[in-house]
N, C-alpha and C positions, 0 to 999 in steps of 0.2 A: 504493500500500500504506500502511495506517496504521502510524505509528511513534511511539515515545516515546523521547526522549533518544538518538536515533540507532539504536535497535533496530528492525529491519525485521521485520514479521510477515507470514507468508504470507497470501494472500487467503483469506477464509473462516474465519480463526482469530479467536475472540472476544478482544477486548481484555481482559487480566486485570484492569485497573482497572474496566472496565465490568462484568465478571462479579461482582466484589465489590460493586459498587454495586447490581446487580440483587438481590443476596441481602439487603441491608440492608432491614429493615422487614418481611420476610416471615416468618411463623411456621412452624417445622418441622411436618410433617404430624401428629406424635404429641402436640403440645403441647395441642391442644384437648381430646382425650379425657382427658388427665391432669388438666387443669383441672376437667372435669366430675366425675371421680372424687374429686378433693380436695374439691370443693364438697359432693358427696353424703356423703362421710365426715364432713365438718364438721357437716352437718345431723344425721346419725345420732348422733354424739358429743354434740351439744347436747341432742337428745331423750333420750339415755341419762342425761345429768346431771339433766334435769328429772324423768324417770321415777324415778330413784333417790331424788331428793329427796322426791317424793310418797310413796314406799314406806318412807322411813326410819322414820317414827313407828310404822307397823304392824310392821316388823321388830323394832324395839326393844320393842314391847309383847309380842310373842310370846316373845322372849328372856327378858324380865322375868317373864312368866307361868310359863315352865318352871321357873325358879329359885324363884319364889314357891310354886308347888305342890310342888316338891321339899322345901322347908323345912316346909310343912304336913304332908307325908307323914312326914318324919323326926321331927316332934314326936310322932307316934303310934307310930312304929316306926323306931328309929335305923338299922336294917339295910335299910331300903327306900330306893331311889334312883330318881329320874326324871331323865333326861338326854337330850341329843340330840348328834349329831355335828356339827350346824351348822344355822343359821337364816339364810335369805337371801331377797331379793326374787327372784321368778321370773315368767316370762311376757312379758319384753321382746320386742317393742316394744308389743304391743297389749293385754296383760292385766296386771292389777295384783293379784298374789298373793304370799303368803309361803310359802316352801317350808321344810319341816323334814325334815332327813335323819336317818334312823335314830333315831327317838324310841324310847327303851327304858325300861321299868319293870322293875326287878329287886329281888330280896330275898334275903337270907341268913337262914336259920332253922336254927340248930344247925349240923349238917354238911351241910345241903341248900341248894342255890341254885336260885331260880326266876327266869325272865326271859321277857318278851314284848317283841318289837321290831317296829316298823312301818318298813319300808325307806324309804318316802318318802310324806309327806302334804303337802297344801297347804291354806292358809286363804285364802278369798276374802272381802274386806271387803264387808259388806252395809249397815252403819249406823255412822257415826262417832259419833253421839250416844250410841248404846248400846254402842259398841265391840263390835259383833256381827260374826261371821264364819261362813261356811259352810265346813265341813271336808270336803275331798275325800279319802276314804280309799282305799287300794289294796285289791284283792280278796285279796291274799296277805299274811300276817303270819308272822313267825318266832317260835318259842318254844323254850325250853331248860330242861331239868331236869338237875341234877347232884348227886351225893352223893359225899362224900369216898371215895376209893379205887376209884371206878368211872368208866368213860368217860361223858362227858355225852351226854344224849339230845337230839338236835337235831330239832325238828319244823318242818314246813312246813304251814301251815293256809290253805286257800282258803275264803273266806266268800262265800256267795251267798244272797240278794242282799246287796250291800254296804250296811250301815245308813247312813242319813243322820244327820248330827250338826251342830248349831250350837253355837258358844261365844260368850259375851259377857262384857263387863266390868261390866255392870249386874247387879243382884241377881236373885234367882229370880222366878218368875212371881207368887208371892204378894206380893212386895215391889214389883215393877214389872210390873203386869199389862198384857198386850197388848190386852185387850178394849176396845172403844169405850166411852167414858164413864168409864173408870177413871182414877185419878190417875196422872199420868206422873212418872217419876223424872227428876231433872235429868240433863243430859248429863254423861257421864263425862270425866275428864281424859284427855289423849292418852297418858299413861303408866300408866293404871290397868290392873292385871293382869286376866286372864280368870278369872272366879270362878264362872260358871254354865254349865251345859250343857243341851242339849235334844236327846235322841235321838228319831228317828222310827223306830218299831219296825214291821217288816214282820209279816205274818200268819204267816210261817214262815221259818226260817233253816236253811241247810244248811252243814255243815262237812265239807270233804274234808281228812282228816288224813293226813300222810305221815311215816313214820319208817323210815330205812334202806331205802327203796324199797318199803315196804309201805304200802298205803292203806286207810283205813277211812272210811266216810261215816256221819254222824249228822245227823238232821233234828229240828228242834224246832218245835212249834206254839206260837205266842204270841198274845197279845191285841194287835192292831195299834194303833198310836198315830201318827196322821198330822199332828196339830196340834203345833207346837213348844211344849212347856211346859217352862220353864227351872227347873232345880233346882240347888242348890249342888253344885259339884264335890266328890266325897267326899275327905275328908282321911285316910281309912284304907282302903287297898286290899289289905290282907293277905289277907282271906278271898276276894275276887274273884280274885286272882292264884293262890292255892292251888287254888281251884275250877276255874279254866280249865286249869291244868296237870294237875290230877287227872283231868279229862275225857279229855285226850289220853293219859295213861298208862293209864287204864282201857281205852281203845279199842285201843291199840297195844302196850302192854307186858303188861298182865294179860289182854287180849283178852276183856273182859267182853261178853257178848251180851245 
């Protein structure tokens, strides 16, 4: 019988010293998966840091642009405000986009309040030299009209088809023409605000308008525009905002046919 220090062990019993020795140097069965998970997590975190760094300038430009355009609007109408609930990089890990949450244009006129809000939109970078972005708009926007002493009117508007829009930090198409042979504008600075827009207009546009569970539909025939021609972003949105809210009220409050 094997023994240590006079202690006799029964036959077939493993020597405790040998048992400890057998364990030394062997990895527990769960250690390898933990190492793989930790390595994968490190790679993801490293890529997130790189991705965030790549998007930082675009996020800063969009934030700057919202405040820049807000100040331009207020220069024409002190009671008009453009704001958002947040601007951040979105699309990780494979897409590079800027998300804007709850972009809202509002105005107070006397005892009336007008507002149009886009729940979520994204900007996809197209050209760093131009500071140009494709804007991805949702099909649904919110609108509100309120007058002192009465409950606010909250509208939900579904737009079909969703118009395509581009924004850029370079000037309009007259200043910076996209056509071959035209003089090219110099590349814009990384922090230059967005100052021009190019809508692509469909041949027809349909609005499904809802208020308190009631729905009305209106269709508009338009001259299509498929080539992006940039124009300066308007500095006065008083009339367009009043007109849009007016269409909703005519359809669902006054029920004009």
